[in-house]
py3Dmol code that shows the C-alpha trace and the ligand (Angstrom):
import py3Dmol

protein = """\
ATOM      1  CA  UNK A   1      98.011  96.743  47.191  1.00  0.00           C
ATOM      2  CA  UNK A   2      97.104  94.160  49.810  1.00  0.00           C
ATOM      3  CA  UNK A   3      99.559  91.646  48.307  1.00  0.00           C
ATOM      4  CA  UNK A   4     102.352  94.171  48.433  1.00  0.00           C
ATOM      5  CA  UNK A   5     101.711  94.853  52.102  1.00  0.00           C
ATOM      6  CA  UNK A   6     101.752  91.142  52.875  1.00  0.00           C
ATOM      7  CA  UNK A   7     105.061  90.799  51.084  1.00  0.00           C
ATOM      8  CA  UNK A   8     106.556  93.624  53.092  1.00  0.00           C
ATOM      9  CA  UNK A   9     105.538  91.903  56.324  1.00  0.00           C
ATOM     10  CA  UNK A  10     107.138  88.674  55.157  1.00  0.00           C
ATOM     11  CA  UNK A  11     110.347  90.456  54.334  1.00  0.00           C
ATOM     12  CA  UNK A  12     110.350  92.037  57.795  1.00  0.00           C
ATOM     13  CA  UNK A  13     109.873  88.657  59.403  1.00  0.00           C
ATOM     14  CA  UNK A  14     112.681  87.214  57.348  1.00  0.00           C
ATOM     15  CA  UNK A  15     114.991  90.038  58.411  1.00  0.00           C
ATOM     16  CA  UNK A  16     114.083  89.569  62.053  1.00  0.00           C
ATOM     17  CA  UNK A  17     114.841  85.831  61.711  1.00  0.00           C
ATOM     18  CA  UNK A  18     118.251  86.656  60.258  1.00  0.00           C
ATOM     19  CA  UNK A  19     119.078  89.086  63.034  1.00  0.00           C
ATOM     20  CA  UNK A  20     118.179  86.443  65.574  1.00  0.00           C
ATOM     21  CA  UNK A  21     120.445  83.928  63.836  1.00  0.00           C
ATOM     22  CA  UNK A  22     123.297  86.471  63.742  1.00  0.00           C
ATOM     23  CA  UNK A  23     122.873  87.094  67.451  1.00  0.00           C
ATOM     24  CA  UNK A  24     123.089  83.378  68.115  1.00  0.00           C
ATOM     25  CA  UNK A  25     126.205  82.767  66.029  1.00  0.00           C
ATOM     26  CA  UNK A  26     129.317  82.001  68.046  1.00  0.00           C
ATOM     27  CA  UNK A  27     132.718  80.484  67.340  1.00  0.00           C
ATOM     28  CA  UNK A  28     133.476  77.125  68.871  1.00  0.00           C
ATOM     29  CA  UNK A  29     136.976  78.358  69.773  1.00  0.00           C
ATOM     30  CA  UNK A  30     135.282  81.062  71.882  1.00  0.00           C
ATOM     31  CA  UNK A  31     132.991  78.489  73.530  1.00  0.00           C
ATOM     32  CA  UNK A  32     135.983  76.314  74.492  1.00  0.00           C
ATOM     33  CA  UNK A  33     137.946  79.318  75.774  1.00  0.00           C
ATOM     34  CA  UNK A  34     134.963  80.466  77.838  1.00  0.00           C
ATOM     35  CA  UNK A  35     134.405  77.005  79.325  1.00  0.00           C
ATOM     36  CA  UNK A  36     138.104  76.660  80.207  1.00  0.00           C
ATOM     37  CA  UNK A  37     138.175  80.043  81.901  1.00  0.00           C
ATOM     38  CA  UNK A  38     134.796  79.626  83.625  1.00  0.00           C
ATOM     39  CA  UNK A  39     133.421  82.600  81.690  1.00  0.00           C
ATOM     40  CA  UNK A  40     129.932  81.168  81.237  1.00  0.00           C
ATOM     41  CA  UNK A  41     126.545  81.087  82.994  1.00  0.00           C
ATOM     42  CA  UNK A  42     124.488  77.960  83.660  1.00  0.00           C
ATOM     43  CA  UNK A  43     120.761  78.607  84.081  1.00  0.00           C
ATOM     44  CA  UNK A  44     118.268  76.030  85.277  1.00  0.00           C
ATOM     45  CA  UNK A  45     115.120  75.676  83.206  1.00  0.00           C
ATOM     46  CA  UNK A  46     112.056  73.451  83.500  1.00  0.00           C
ATOM     47  CA  UNK A  47     108.449  73.034  82.435  1.00  0.00           C
ATOM     48  CA  UNK A  48     105.546  70.694  82.970  1.00  0.00           C
ATOM     49  CA  UNK A  49     102.702  70.508  80.497  1.00  0.00           C
ATOM     50  CA  UNK A  50     101.445  67.116  81.654  1.00  0.00           C
ATOM     51  CA  UNK A  51      97.777  66.174  81.697  1.00  0.00           C
ATOM     52  CA  UNK A  52      97.267  64.684  85.164  1.00  0.00           C
ATOM     53  CA  UNK A  53      94.140  62.646  85.699  1.00  0.00           C
ATOM     54  CA  UNK A  54      93.270  61.594  89.272  1.00  0.00           C
ATOM     55  CA  UNK A  55      90.954  58.740  89.940  1.00  0.00           C
ATOM     56  CA  UNK A  56      90.319  55.486  91.790  1.00  0.00           C
ATOM     57  CA  UNK A  57      91.984  52.243  90.789  1.00  0.00           C
ATOM     58  CA  UNK A  58      89.154  49.747  91.162  1.00  0.00           C
ATOM     59  CA  UNK A  59      91.454  46.840  90.464  1.00  0.00           C
ATOM     60  CA  UNK A  60      93.801  47.779  93.246  1.00  0.00           C
ATOM     61  CA  UNK A  61      91.803  48.100  96.422  1.00  0.00           C
ATOM     62  CA  UNK A  62      90.057  51.348  95.402  1.00  0.00           C
ATOM     63  CA  UNK A  63      93.295  53.243  95.882  1.00  0.00           C
ATOM     64  CA  UNK A  64      93.603  56.816  94.682  1.00  0.00           C
ATOM     65  CA  UNK A  65      96.143  57.299  91.936  1.00  0.00           C
ATOM     66  CA  UNK A  66      96.858  59.355  88.880  1.00  0.00           C
ATOM     67  CA  UNK A  67      97.726  58.891  85.236  1.00  0.00           C
ATOM     68  CA  UNK A  68     100.053  61.362  83.508  1.00  0.00           C
ATOM     69  CA  UNK A  69     100.101  61.945  79.806  1.00  0.00           C
ATOM     70  CA  UNK A  70     101.882  64.346  77.462  1.00  0.00           C
ATOM     71  CA  UNK A  71     105.507  64.708  76.485  1.00  0.00           C
ATOM     72  CA  UNK A  72     105.986  68.365  77.361  1.00  0.00           C
ATOM     73  CA  UNK A  73     107.660  67.767  80.726  1.00  0.00           C
ATOM     74  CA  UNK A  74     111.357  68.489  81.076  1.00  0.00           C
ATOM     75  CA  UNK A  75     114.108  70.102  83.103  1.00  0.00           C
ATOM     76  CA  UNK A  76     117.745  70.882  82.540  1.00  0.00           C
ATOM     77  CA  UNK A  77     120.353  73.569  82.180  1.00  0.00           C
ATOM     78  CA  UNK A  78     121.224  76.125  79.526  1.00  0.00           C
ATOM     79  CA  UNK A  79     124.751  77.464  79.052  1.00  0.00           C
ATOM     80  CA  UNK A  80     125.120  81.121  78.205  1.00  0.00           C
ATOM     81  CA  UNK A  81     128.310  82.654  76.852  1.00  0.00           C
ATOM     82  CA  UNK A  82     128.530  86.359  75.929  1.00  0.00           C
ATOM     83  CA  UNK A  83     124.752  86.612  76.391  1.00  0.00           C
ATOM     84  CA  UNK A  84     124.186  83.856  73.820  1.00  0.00           C
ATOM     85  CA  UNK A  85     122.320  80.689  74.751  1.00  0.00           C
ATOM     86  CA  UNK A  86     124.941  78.303  73.447  1.00  0.00           C
ATOM     87  CA  UNK A  87     123.843  74.781  74.453  1.00  0.00           C
ATOM     88  CA  UNK A  88     121.357  72.950  76.587  1.00  0.00           C
ATOM     89  CA  UNK A  89     121.695  69.810  78.682  1.00  0.00           C
ATOM     90  CA  UNK A  90     118.253  68.429  79.443  1.00  0.00           C
ATOM     91  CA  UNK A  91     117.626  65.471  81.762  1.00  0.00           C
ATOM     92  CA  UNK A  92     117.508  62.148  79.843  1.00  0.00           C
ATOM     93  CA  UNK A  93     118.802  63.895  76.693  1.00  0.00           C
ATOM     94  CA  UNK A  94     122.221  64.414  75.166  1.00  0.00           C
ATOM     95  CA  UNK A  95     123.772  67.868  75.083  1.00  0.00           C
ATOM     96  CA  UNK A  96     122.393  69.943  72.223  1.00  0.00           C
ATOM     97  CA  UNK A  97     123.604  73.165  70.569  1.00  0.00           C
ATOM     98  CA  UNK A  98     121.211  76.082  70.718  1.00  0.00           C
ATOM     99  CA  UNK A  99     123.382  78.581  68.869  1.00  0.00           C
ATOM    100  CA  UNK A 100     124.712  78.586  65.354  1.00  0.00           C
ATOM    101  CA  UNK A 101     128.226  77.273  66.016  1.00  0.00           C
ATOM    102  CA  UNK A 102     131.112  78.234  63.742  1.00  0.00           C
ATOM    103  CA  UNK A 103     133.394  75.232  64.276  1.00  0.00           C
ATOM    104  CA  UNK A 104     136.331  76.695  62.367  1.00  0.00           C
ATOM    105  CA  UNK A 105     138.363  73.468  62.658  1.00  0.00           C
ATOM    106  CA  UNK A 106     137.603  72.988  66.350  1.00  0.00           C
ATOM    107  CA  UNK A 107     135.820  70.120  67.981  1.00  0.00           C
ATOM    108  CA  UNK A 108     134.403  69.702  71.474  1.00  0.00           C
ATOM    109  CA  UNK A 109     134.201  66.693  73.759  1.00  0.00           C
ATOM    110  CA  UNK A 110     131.940  67.683  76.636  1.00  0.00           C
ATOM    111  CA  UNK A 111     133.391  64.922  78.784  1.00  0.00           C
ATOM    112  CA  UNK A 112     136.710  66.799  78.906  1.00  0.00           C
ATOM    113  CA  UNK A 113     135.131  69.530  81.048  1.00  0.00           C
ATOM    114  CA  UNK A 114     133.687  69.623  84.536  1.00  0.00           C
ATOM    115  CA  UNK A 115     130.496  71.602  84.110  1.00  0.00           C
ATOM    116  CA  UNK A 116     127.876  71.650  86.839  1.00  0.00           C
ATOM    117  CA  UNK A 117     124.885  71.110  84.538  1.00  0.00           C
ATOM    118  CA  UNK A 118     124.106  67.387  84.755  1.00  0.00           C
ATOM    119  CA  UNK A 119     120.901  66.144  86.369  1.00  0.00           C
ATOM    120  CA  UNK A 120     120.722  62.521  87.463  1.00  0.00           C
ATOM    121  CA  UNK A 121     117.996  60.317  86.041  1.00  0.00           C
ATOM    122  CA  UNK A 122     116.286  60.266  89.428  1.00  0.00           C
ATOM    123  CA  UNK A 123     116.102  64.031  89.981  1.00  0.00           C
ATOM    124  CA  UNK A 124     112.433  64.988  90.039  1.00  0.00           C
ATOM    125  CA  UNK A 125     111.161  68.008  88.140  1.00  0.00           C
ATOM    126  CA  UNK A 126     109.851  70.629  90.640  1.00  0.00           C
ATOM    127  CA  UNK A 127     107.375  71.911  88.031  1.00  0.00           C
ATOM    128  CA  UNK A 128     105.961  68.382  87.658  1.00  0.00           C
ATOM    129  CA  UNK A 129     105.843  67.873  91.435  1.00  0.00           C
ATOM    130  CA  UNK A 130     103.931  71.151  91.821  1.00  0.00           C
ATOM    131  CA  UNK A 131     101.491  70.146  89.098  1.00  0.00           C
ATOM    132  CA  UNK A 132     100.861  66.820  90.840  1.00  0.00           C
ATOM    133  CA  UNK A 133     100.224  68.575  94.117  1.00  0.00           C
ATOM    134  CA  UNK A 134      97.895  71.233  92.733  1.00  0.00           C
ATOM    135  CA  UNK A 135      95.966  68.773  90.504  1.00  0.00           C
ATOM    136  CA  UNK A 136      95.392  66.520  93.497  1.00  0.00           C
ATOM    137  CA  UNK A 137      94.137  69.517  95.461  1.00  0.00           C
ATOM    138  CA  UNK A 138      91.704  70.313  92.629  1.00  0.00           C
ATOM    139  CA  UNK A 139      90.536  66.690  92.506  1.00  0.00           C
ATOM    140  CA  UNK A 140      89.917  66.763  96.283  1.00  0.00           C
ATOM    141  CA  UNK A 141      87.922  69.987  95.924  1.00  0.00           C
ATOM    142  CA  UNK A 142      85.764  68.375  93.206  1.00  0.00           C
ATOM    143  CA  UNK A 143      85.127  65.412  95.530  1.00  0.00           C
ATOM    144  CA  UNK A 144      84.094  67.798  98.305  1.00  0.00           C
ATOM    145  CA  UNK A 145      81.709  69.483  95.843  1.00  0.00           C
ATOM    146  CA  UNK A 146      80.303  66.012  95.148  1.00  0.00           C
ATOM    147  CA  UNK A 147      79.528  65.456  98.854  1.00  0.00           C
ATOM    148  CA  UNK A 148      82.699  63.670  99.983  1.00  0.00           C
ATOM    149  CA  UNK A 149      84.920  64.545 102.935  1.00  0.00           C
ATOM    150  CA  UNK A 150      88.675  64.217 103.243  1.00  0.00           C
ATOM    151  CA  UNK A 151      89.877  62.278 106.286  1.00  0.00           C
ATOM    152  CA  UNK A 152      93.100  61.380 107.931  1.00  0.00           C
ATOM    153  CA  UNK A 153      92.686  58.189 109.960  1.00  0.00           C
ATOM    154  CA  UNK A 154      95.191  57.903 112.785  1.00  0.00           C
ATOM    155  CA  UNK A 155      97.380  54.813 112.907  1.00  0.00           C
ATOM    156  CA  UNK A 156      99.526  53.453 115.720  1.00  0.00           C
ATOM    157  CA  UNK A 157     102.479  55.558 114.553  1.00  0.00           C
ATOM    158  CA  UNK A 158     102.878  58.953 112.978  1.00  0.00           C
ATOM    159  CA  UNK A 159     103.675  57.475 109.578  1.00  0.00           C
ATOM    160  CA  UNK A 160     101.099  54.684 109.414  1.00  0.00           C
ATOM    161  CA  UNK A 161      97.855  56.620 109.218  1.00  0.00           C
ATOM    162  CA  UNK A 162      95.640  56.450 106.202  1.00  0.00           C
ATOM    163  CA  UNK A 163      93.938  58.931 103.914  1.00  0.00           C
ATOM    164  CA  UNK A 164      90.310  58.428 103.098  1.00  0.00           C
ATOM    165  CA  UNK A 165      87.861  60.175 100.759  1.00  0.00           C
ATOM    166  CA  UNK A 166      84.388  59.140 101.831  1.00  0.00           C
ATOM    167  CA  UNK A 167      80.793  60.229 102.179  1.00  0.00           C
ATOM    168  CA  UNK A 168      80.515  58.306 105.449  1.00  0.00           C
ATOM    169  CA  UNK A 169      82.201  59.532 108.648  1.00  0.00           C
ATOM    170  CA  UNK A 170      84.777  56.858 109.629  1.00  0.00           C
ATOM    171  CA  UNK A 171      84.498  55.132 113.045  1.00  0.00           C
ATOM    172  CA  UNK A 172      88.228  55.174 113.639  1.00  0.00           C
ATOM    173  CA  UNK A 173      90.022  58.118 115.171  1.00  0.00           C
ATOM    174  CA  UNK A 174      90.206  60.752 112.442  1.00  0.00           C
ATOM    175  CA  UNK A 175      90.487  64.372 111.473  1.00  0.00           C
ATOM    176  CA  UNK A 176      88.865  66.205 108.541  1.00  0.00           C
ATOM    177  CA  UNK A 177      91.377  67.726 106.113  1.00  0.00           C
ATOM    178  CA  UNK A 178      91.409  70.523 103.590  1.00  0.00           C
ATOM    179  CA  UNK A 179      92.329  69.696  99.982  1.00  0.00           C
ATOM    180  CA  UNK A 180      95.750  71.307 100.455  1.00  0.00           C
ATOM    181  CA  UNK A 181      96.432  69.389 103.663  1.00  0.00           C
ATOM    182  CA  UNK A 182      95.269  66.174 102.027  1.00  0.00           C
ATOM    183  CA  UNK A 183      97.457  66.639  98.934  1.00  0.00           C
ATOM    184  CA  UNK A 184     100.548  67.468 101.050  1.00  0.00           C
ATOM    185  CA  UNK A 185      99.973  64.448 103.275  1.00  0.00           C
ATOM    186  CA  UNK A 186      99.559  62.262 100.197  1.00  0.00           C
ATOM    187  CA  UNK A 187     102.933  63.305  98.884  1.00  0.00           C
ATOM    188  CA  UNK A 188     104.609  63.213 102.302  1.00  0.00           C
ATOM    189  CA  UNK A 189     103.701  59.551 102.974  1.00  0.00           C
ATOM    190  CA  UNK A 190     101.784  57.762 100.222  1.00  0.00           C
ATOM    191  CA  UNK A 191     104.076  58.670  97.341  1.00  0.00           C
ATOM    192  CA  UNK A 192     107.164  57.905  99.354  1.00  0.00           C
ATOM    193  CA  UNK A 193     109.083  54.587  98.990  1.00  0.00           C
ATOM    194  CA  UNK A 194     109.975  54.578 102.696  1.00  0.00           C
ATOM    195  CA  UNK A 195     106.425  54.804 104.020  1.00  0.00           C
ATOM    196  CA  UNK A 196     104.089  53.742 101.221  1.00  0.00           C
ATOM    197  CA  UNK A 197     103.814  50.187 102.572  1.00  0.00           C
ATOM    198  CA  UNK A 198     102.281  51.509 105.761  1.00  0.00           C
ATOM    199  CA  UNK A 199     100.052  54.062 104.132  1.00  0.00           C
ATOM    200  CA  UNK A 200      96.990  53.904 101.959  1.00  0.00           C
ATOM    201  CA  UNK A 201      94.641  56.336 100.329  1.00  0.00           C
ATOM    202  CA  UNK A 202      91.178  54.977  99.559  1.00  0.00           C
ATOM    203  CA  UNK A 203      88.036  56.372  98.066  1.00  0.00           C
ATOM    204  CA  UNK A 204      84.782  54.958  99.417  1.00  0.00           C
ATOM    205  CA  UNK A 205      81.196  55.650  98.473  1.00  0.00           C
TER     206      UNK A 205
END
"""
ligand_1 = """\
1
ZN
Zn 104.987 66.894 84.103
"""
view = py3Dmol.view(width=600, height=400)
view.addModel(protein, "pdb")
view.setStyle({"model": 0}, {"cartoon": {"style": "trace"}})
view.addModel(ligand_1, "xyz")
view.setStyle({"model": 1}, {"stick": {}})
view.zoomTo()
view.show()
């Protein structure tokens, strides 16, 4: 009796899988026609599943930095035609079909069409940026819990101050920051090719 029930469930799953495939089937002639007439939707999609580990680089002047690992970090665009997700164009990847395409003698050369779904290699992933910011905020909060304070040390100019995580109150002109302020300042100036030569972020015991 139990076996029979299991089998029924499997059959159901198989049917559902078939329905999904049928929904996703589309003729390439229809895809080309839709692209040529602009009858399609481009949706942006992204995700960041990176493990971000903040810490001090003892070899490099005790500077704060992070290591990222994981390969589940991506962004790109999905093309929808007639409510079917037809293809995706992810950053650093080639265009990939998502639907079951019935070519029917047709062929497509994506380069023939002007579609606004390309991301340059340099475009940063907002989900990844947000993860960096929030993980740095969490790291800062852990440091506060361990007895550290977060400081901004004023420099001669607005963009040449320094960030400091320390248990000792600095002698130089400074202000105490919250984890959120600290993380935002870090990404405004430290992780910025224009100002990172003038800025530093150290951790001191
Ligand atoms: Zn990421």
